[in-house]
C-alpha positions as CSV (number, residue, x, y, z in Angstrom):
1,X,-15.0,2.6,48.2
2,X,-15.3,-1.0,47.1
3,X,-11.7,-2.1,47.1
4,X,-11.4,-2.3,43.3
5,X,-8.0,-1.5,42.0
6,X,-9.6,0.3,39.0
7,X,-10.1,3.3,41.3
8,X,-6.3,3.7,41.6
9,X,-6.0,4.2,37.8
10,X,-7.3,7.7,38.5
11,X,-3.9,8.6,40.0
12,X,-2.5,8.8,36.5
13,X,-2.8,11.9,34.3
14,X,-5.6,11.7,31.7
15,X,-7.4,8.9,33.5
16,X,-10.8,9.5,35.1
17,X,-12.3,6.6,37.2
18,X,-16.0,5.9,37.2
19,X,-17.0,4.0,40.4
20,X,-20.1,1.7,40.0
21,X,-22.7,1.6,42.7
22,X,-25.1,-0.8,40.8
23,X,-22.9,-3.9,40.3
24,X,-19.9,-5.6,41.9
25,X,-16.7,-5.1,40.0
26,X,-18.1,-2.9,37.2
27,X,-15.9,0.1,37.8
28,X,-14.2,1.5,34.7
29,X,-12.2,4.5,33.5
30,X,-12.1,7.1,30.7
31,X,-8.7,7.6,29.2
32,X,-7.8,10.8,27.4
33,X,-11.5,11.5,26.8
34,X,-12.2,8.2,25.1
35,X,-15.3,6.2,25.8
36,X,-14.9,3.7,28.6
37,X,-15.9,0.9,26.2
38,X,-12.6,1.6,24.3
39,X,-10.3,0.2,26.9
40,X,-8.4,-3.1,26.9
41,X,-8.2,-5.0,30.2
42,X,-5.7,-7.7,30.8
43,X,-4.3,-9.9,33.7
44,X,-0.6,-10.7,33.5
45,X,-0.8,-9.8,29.8
46,X,-3.8,-12.1,29.1
47,X,-7.2,-11.1,27.9
48,X,-9.7,-10.0,30.6
49,X,-12.3,-8.3,28.4
50,X,-16.0,-8.9,28.6
51,X,-16.9,-9.7,24.9
52,X,-20.6,-9.8,25.7
53,X,-21.1,-6.6,27.8
54,X,-18.1,-4.8,26.5
55,X,-15.4,-2.9,28.4
56,X,-17.9,-0.1,29.2
57,X,-18.6,-2.2,32.4
58,X,-14.9,-2.8,33.2
59,X,-13.0,-6.0,33.0
60,X,-14.7,-9.4,32.7
61,X,-13.4,-10.7,36.0
62,X,-12.5,-8.5,38.9
63,X,-8.9,-9.0,40.1
64,X,-8.9,-8.7,43.9
65,X,-7.0,-5.8,45.3
66,X,-4.9,-8.0,47.6
67,X,-3.8,-10.2,44.7
68,X,-2.2,-7.4,42.6
69,X,1.5,-6.7,42.7
70,X,1.3,-3.7,40.4
71,X,-0.7,-2.4,37.4
72,X,0.3,-0.9,34.1
73,X,-1.7,1.6,32.1
74,X,-0.8,2.6,28.5
75,X,-2.6,5.7,27.3
76,X,-1.1,6.2,23.8
77,X,1.6,5.1,21.4
78,X,0.8,1.4,21.8
79,X,3.2,-1.3,20.5
80,X,2.0,-3.7,17.9
81,X,1.3,-6.3,20.6
82,X,-1.7,-4.3,21.8
83,X,-4.8,-4.3,19.7
84,X,-8.6,-3.9,20.1
85,X,-8.5,-0.4,21.7
86,X,-8.3,3.3,21.1
87,X,-8.6,4.1,24.9
88,X,-6.3,2.7,27.5
89,X,-4.5,-0.6,28.0
90,X,-4.9,-1.7,31.6
91,X,-2.8,-4.7,32.7
92,X,-3.1,-6.0,36.3
93,X,0.1,-7.9,37.3
94,X,-0.7,-10.4,40.0
95,X,1.5,-11.5,42.9
96,X,3.4,-14.8,42.8
97,X,4.9,-17.2,45.3
98,X,8.5,-17.3,46.5
99,X,10.8,-19.6,48.5
100,X,9.2,-18.2,51.7
101,X,5.6,-18.6,52.7
102,X,3.9,-15.2,52.9
103,X,0.3,-14.0,53.1
104,X,-2.2,-11.4,54.3
105,X,-5.6,-11.2,55.7
106,X,-8.3,-8.5,55.9
107,X,-11.8,-8.0,57.2
108,X,-14.2,-5.0,56.7
109,X,-17.6,-5.0,58.2
110,X,-20.5,-2.5,58.3
111,X,-24.0,-3.1,59.6
112,X,-27.3,-1.2,59.5
113,X,-26.5,0.7,62.8
114,X,-24.3,3.1,60.8
115,X,-26.7,3.7,57.9
116,X,-29.7,6.1,57.8
117,X,-33.1,5.6,56.2
118,X,-33.3,7.0,52.7
119,X,-35.7,9.9,52.0
120,X,-38.6,7.8,50.8
121,X,-38.3,5.2,53.6
122,X,-38.3,8.0,56.1
123,X,-41.1,10.1,54.6
124,X,-43.4,7.1,53.9
125,X,-42.7,5.6,57.3
126,X,-41.6,2.3,55.8
127,X,-39.5,-0.3,57.7
128,X,-35.8,0.3,57.3
129,X,-34.2,-2.4,55.2
130,X,-31.4,-4.4,56.6
131,X,-28.2,-2.9,55.1
132,X,-24.9,-4.6,55.7
133,X,-21.5,-4.9,53.9
134,X,-18.9,-7.5,54.7
135,X,-15.6,-8.0,52.9
136,X,-13.0,-10.5,54.1
137,X,-10.3,-12.7,52.7
138,X,-6.6,-13.1,52.3
139,X,-3.7,-14.4,50.3
140,X,-1.1,-17.1,50.6
141,X,2.0,-17.8,48.5
142,X,5.0,-20.1,48.9
143,X,7.2,-22.8,47.4
144,X,6.0,-26.1,45.9
145,X,9.6,-27.0,45.0
146,X,12.3,-24.6,46.2
147,X,13.8,-22.5,43.5
148,X,11.7,-24.3,40.9
149,X,7.9,-24.1,41.5
150,X,5.8,-21.7,43.5
151,X,2.1,-21.0,44.1
152,X,-0.1,-18.1,45.0
153,X,-3.8,-18.0,46.0
154,X,-6.1,-15.2,46.8
155,X,-9.7,-15.2,48.3
156,X,-12.0,-12.3,48.5
157,X,-15.5,-12.7,50.0
158,X,-18.0,-10.0,49.5
159,X,-21.5,-9.8,51.0
160,X,-23.6,-6.6,50.4
161,X,-27.2,-6.1,51.5
162,X,-28.2,-2.8,49.9
163,X,-31.4,-1.0,50.8
164,X,-33.9,-0.3,48.0
165,X,-37.2,1.4,48.2
166,X,-40.1,2.0,45.8
167,X,-42.9,4.5,46.3
168,X,-46.1,4.8,44.2
169,X,-47.8,8.1,44.8
170,X,-51.2,6.9,43.6
171,X,-51.0,3.5,45.3
172,X,-49.3,4.0,48.7
173,X,-50.4,0.6,49.7
174,X,-47.8,-0.7,47.2
175,X,-44.9,1.1,48.7
176,X,-42.1,-1.1,49.9
177,X,-38.4,-1.2,51.1
178,X,-36.2,-4.3,50.6
179,X,-32.6,-5.4,50.6
180,X,-30.9,-6.1,47.4
181,X,-28.2,-8.8,48.0
182,X,-24.8,-9.3,46.4
183,X,-23.0,-12.5,47.3
184,X,-19.5,-13.0,45.7
185,X,-16.6,-15.5,46.1
186,X,-13.7,-14.0,44.2
187,X,-10.8,-16.4,43.7
188,X,-7.4,-16.3,42.1
189,X,-4.9,-19.1,41.8
190,X,-1.4,-19.0,40.2
191,X,1.4,-21.5,39.7
192,X,4.9,-20.7,38.3
193,X,7.3,-23.4,37.3
194,X,10.9,-23.0,36.1
195,X,11.7,-26.0,34.0
196,X,15.3,-24.9,33.1
197,X,17.3,-21.8,33.3
198,X,15.7,-20.6,30.0
199,X,12.2,-22.2,30.1
200,X,9.3,-21.4,32.4
201,X,5.6,-21.6,32.3
202,X,2.8,-20.2,34.4
203,X,-0.9,-21.1,35.0
204,X,-3.6,-18.8,36.4
205,X,-7.2,-19.2,37.2
206,X,-9.4,-16.2,38.0
Protein backbone atom coordinates (compact mmCIF):
# COMPACT_ATOMS: atom_id res chain seq x y z
CA UNK A 1 0.00 0.00 0.00
CA UNK A 2 2.94 2.38 0.52
CA UNK A 3 5.62 0.76 -1.68
CA UNK A 4 7.73 -0.42 1.25
CA UNK A 5 9.59 -3.67 0.54
CA UNK A 6 8.97 -4.81 4.14
CA UNK A 7 5.46 -5.86 3.04
CA UNK A 8 7.01 -8.46 0.71
CA UNK A 9 8.59 -10.23 3.69
CA UNK A 10 5.12 -11.55 4.47
CA UNK A 11 5.47 -13.90 1.49
CA UNK A 12 7.81 -16.05 3.59
CA UNK A 13 6.56 -18.70 6.05
CA UNK A 14 6.50 -17.60 9.66
CA UNK A 15 6.68 -13.88 8.80
CA UNK A 16 3.72 -11.56 9.49
CA UNK A 17 3.97 -7.99 8.11
CA UNK A 18 2.58 -5.01 10.02
CA UNK A 19 1.82 -2.05 7.77
CA UNK A 20 2.07 1.37 9.39
CA UNK A 21 -0.53 4.05 8.70
CA UNK A 22 0.89 6.64 11.11
CA UNK A 23 4.42 7.18 9.83
CA UNK A 24 6.42 6.95 6.61
CA UNK A 25 8.63 3.87 6.45
CA UNK A 26 7.66 2.45 9.85
CA UNK A 27 6.41 -0.92 8.55
CA UNK A 28 7.75 -3.93 10.42
CA UNK A 29 7.33 -7.70 10.75
CA UNK A 30 6.88 -10.37 13.40
CA UNK A 31 9.05 -13.44 12.76
CA UNK A 32 8.12 -16.81 14.26
CA UNK A 33 5.99 -15.10 16.92
CA UNK A 34 8.83 -12.89 18.17
CA UNK A 35 8.27 -9.24 19.03
CA UNK A 36 8.90 -6.87 16.11
CA UNK A 37 11.56 -5.09 18.21
CA UNK A 38 13.65 -8.29 18.07
CA UNK A 39 14.55 -7.97 14.37
CA UNK A 40 17.87 -6.96 12.85
CA UNK A 41 17.66 -4.73 9.73
CA UNK A 42 20.59 -4.35 7.35
CA UNK A 43 21.39 -2.85 3.94
CA UNK A 44 23.99 -4.80 1.94
CA UNK A 45 25.12 -6.39 5.19
CA UNK A 46 25.54 -3.08 7.03
CA UNK A 47 23.59 -1.94 10.09
CA UNK A 48 20.24 -0.22 9.44
CA UNK A 49 18.73 -0.35 12.92
CA UNK A 50 17.23 2.56 14.79
CA UNK A 51 19.08 2.49 18.10
CA UNK A 52 16.88 5.27 19.50
CA UNK A 53 13.37 4.04 18.66
CA UNK A 54 14.24 0.37 18.31
CA UNK A 55 13.38 -2.06 15.54
CA UNK A 56 9.74 -2.11 16.66
CA UNK A 57 9.29 0.74 14.16
CA UNK A 58 11.17 -0.96 11.32
CA UNK A 59 14.55 -0.03 9.91
CA UNK A 60 16.27 3.28 10.60
CA UNK A 61 16.19 4.45 6.97
CA UNK A 62 13.64 3.16 4.49
CA UNK A 63 15.27 1.53 1.44
CA UNK A 64 13.23 2.55 -1.63
CA UNK A 65 11.51 -0.31 -3.43
CA UNK A 66 13.02 0.61 -6.82
CA UNK A 67 16.55 0.46 -5.40
CA UNK A 68 16.37 -3.13 -4.12
CA UNK A 69 17.72 -6.02 -6.16
CA UNK A 70 16.68 -8.68 -3.66
CA UNK A 71 16.18 -9.20 0.05
CA UNK A 72 17.24 -11.89 2.46
CA UNK A 73 15.44 -13.00 5.61
CA UNK A 74 16.96 -15.37 8.17
CA UNK A 75 14.45 -16.67 10.69
CA UNK A 76 16.55 -19.12 12.73
CA UNK A 77 19.93 -20.84 13.05
CA UNK A 78 21.92 -17.65 12.53
CA UNK A 79 25.64 -17.78 11.82
CA UNK A 80 28.03 -16.16 14.28
CA UNK A 81 28.23 -13.06 12.06
CA UNK A 82 24.67 -12.09 13.06
CA UNK A 83 24.01 -10.73 16.52
CA UNK A 84 21.61 -8.44 18.38
CA UNK A 85 18.45 -10.39 17.55
CA UNK A 86 16.16 -13.24 18.50
CA UNK A 87 13.68 -12.45 15.73
CA UNK A 88 14.52 -12.17 12.05
CA UNK A 89 17.57 -10.89 10.20
CA UNK A 90 16.42 -8.75 7.26
CA UNK A 91 19.01 -7.75 4.66
CA UNK A 92 18.05 -5.50 1.74
CA UNK A 93 20.49 -5.97 -1.15
CA UNK A 94 20.60 -2.88 -3.34
CA UNK A 95 21.06 -2.69 -7.10
CA UNK A 96 24.41 -1.69 -8.58
CA UNK A 97 25.63 -0.20 -11.81
CA UNK A 98 27.00 -2.11 -14.79
CA UNK A 99 28.81 -1.36 -18.04
CA UNK A 100 25.48 -0.34 -19.59
CA UNK A 101 23.38 2.60 -18.47
CA UNK A 102 20.03 1.47 -17.14
CA UNK A 103 17.26 3.01 -15.09
CA UNK A 104 13.58 3.22 -14.28
CA UNK A 105 10.92 5.82 -13.52
CA UNK A 106 7.58 5.74 -11.72
CA UNK A 107 4.76 8.08 -10.78
CA UNK A 108 1.71 7.40 -8.59
CA UNK A 109 -0.83 10.12 -7.87
CA UNK A 110 -4.12 10.24 -5.97
CA UNK A 111 -6.13 13.36 -5.13
CA UNK A 112 -9.15 14.18 -2.99
CA UNK A 113 -11.67 13.40 -5.75
CA UNK A 114 -11.30 9.67 -5.02
CA UNK A 115 -11.51 9.90 -1.21
CA UNK A 116 -14.64 10.18 0.92
CA UNK A 117 -15.32 12.25 4.01
CA UNK A 118 -14.68 10.32 7.21
CA UNK A 119 -17.57 9.64 9.60
CA UNK A 120 -17.01 12.66 11.86
CA UNK A 121 -16.43 15.10 9.03
CA UNK A 122 -19.65 13.94 7.40
CA UNK A 123 -21.86 13.88 10.51
CA UNK A 124 -20.55 17.17 11.90
CA UNK A 125 -20.80 18.88 8.51
CA UNK A 126 -17.13 19.90 8.58
CA UNK A 127 -15.22 20.96 5.46
CA UNK A 128 -13.50 18.01 3.79
CA UNK A 129 -9.71 18.21 4.23
CA UNK A 130 -7.53 18.17 1.14
CA UNK A 131 -6.24 14.60 0.88
CA UNK A 132 -3.59 13.79 -1.71
CA UNK A 133 -0.83 11.23 -2.20
CA UNK A 134 2.01 11.54 -4.67
CA UNK A 135 4.93 9.16 -5.13
CA UNK A 136 7.39 9.62 -7.97
CA UNK A 137 11.04 8.98 -8.68
CA UNK A 138 13.41 6.71 -10.49
CA UNK A 139 16.80 5.05 -10.66
CA UNK A 140 19.92 5.33 -12.82
CA UNK A 141 23.01 3.14 -12.95
CA UNK A 142 25.97 2.85 -15.24
CA UNK A 143 29.76 2.89 -15.67
CA UNK A 144 32.24 5.40 -14.31
CA UNK A 145 35.18 3.44 -15.76
CA UNK A 146 34.24 0.44 -17.88
CA UNK A 147 34.85 -2.91 -16.14
CA UNK A 148 36.31 -1.09 -13.10
CA UNK A 149 33.95 1.40 -11.46
CA UNK A 150 30.17 1.75 -11.54
CA UNK A 151 27.50 3.90 -9.89
CA UNK A 152 23.84 3.58 -8.98
CA UNK A 153 21.45 6.25 -7.67
CA UNK A 154 17.82 6.08 -6.57
CA UNK A 155 15.34 8.87 -5.82
CA UNK A 156 11.92 8.46 -4.23
CA UNK A 157 9.72 11.51 -3.59
CA UNK A 158 6.71 11.07 -1.30
CA UNK A 159 4.07 13.73 -0.55
CA UNK A 160 1.07 12.68 1.56
CA UNK A 161 -1.70 14.99 2.77
CA UNK A 162 -3.80 12.84 5.09
CA UNK A 163 -7.16 13.97 6.43
CA UNK A 164 -7.52 14.28 10.20
CA UNK A 165 -10.60 15.32 12.17
CA UNK A 166 -11.27 16.03 15.85
CA UNK A 167 -14.73 16.28 17.40
CA UNK A 168 -15.56 17.53 20.90
CA UNK A 169 -19.08 16.56 21.93
CA UNK A 170 -19.36 19.23 24.64
CA UNK A 171 -17.72 21.96 22.57
CA UNK A 172 -18.86 21.54 18.95
CA UNK A 173 -17.48 25.00 18.16
CA UNK A 174 -14.02 23.43 18.60
CA UNK A 175 -14.54 20.69 15.98
CA UNK A 176 -12.08 20.79 13.10
CA UNK A 177 -10.73 18.84 10.11
CA UNK A 178 -7.22 19.38 8.76
CA UNK A 179 -4.59 17.75 6.56
CA UNK A 180 -1.54 16.14 8.16
CA UNK A 181 1.38 16.46 5.77
CA UNK A 182 4.25 14.04 5.12
CA UNK A 183 7.03 15.36 2.86
CA UNK A 184 9.94 13.01 2.10
CA UNK A 185 13.00 12.93 -0.17
CA UNK A 186 14.38 9.37 -0.07
CA UNK A 187 17.82 9.04 -1.68
CA UNK A 188 20.30 6.21 -2.20
CA UNK A 189 23.72 6.42 -3.82
CA UNK A 190 26.16 3.58 -4.42
CA UNK A 191 29.64 3.34 -5.99
CA UNK A 192 31.50 0.05 -6.61
CA UNK A 193 35.19 0.05 -7.60
CA UNK A 194 37.30 -2.97 -8.53
CA UNK A 195 40.91 -2.06 -7.78
CA UNK A 196 42.42 -5.40 -8.84
CA UNK A 197 41.13 -8.86 -9.65
CA UNK A 198 41.04 -9.63 -5.92
CA UNK A 199 40.36 -6.23 -4.31
CA UNK A 200 37.17 -4.19 -4.45
CA UNK A 201 35.47 -1.58 -2.33
CA UNK A 202 31.99 -0.11 -2.23
CA UNK A 203 30.46 3.07 -0.82
CA UNK A 204 26.78 3.67 -0.08
CA UNK A 205 24.74 6.58 1.21
CA UNK A 206 21.10 6.18 2.24
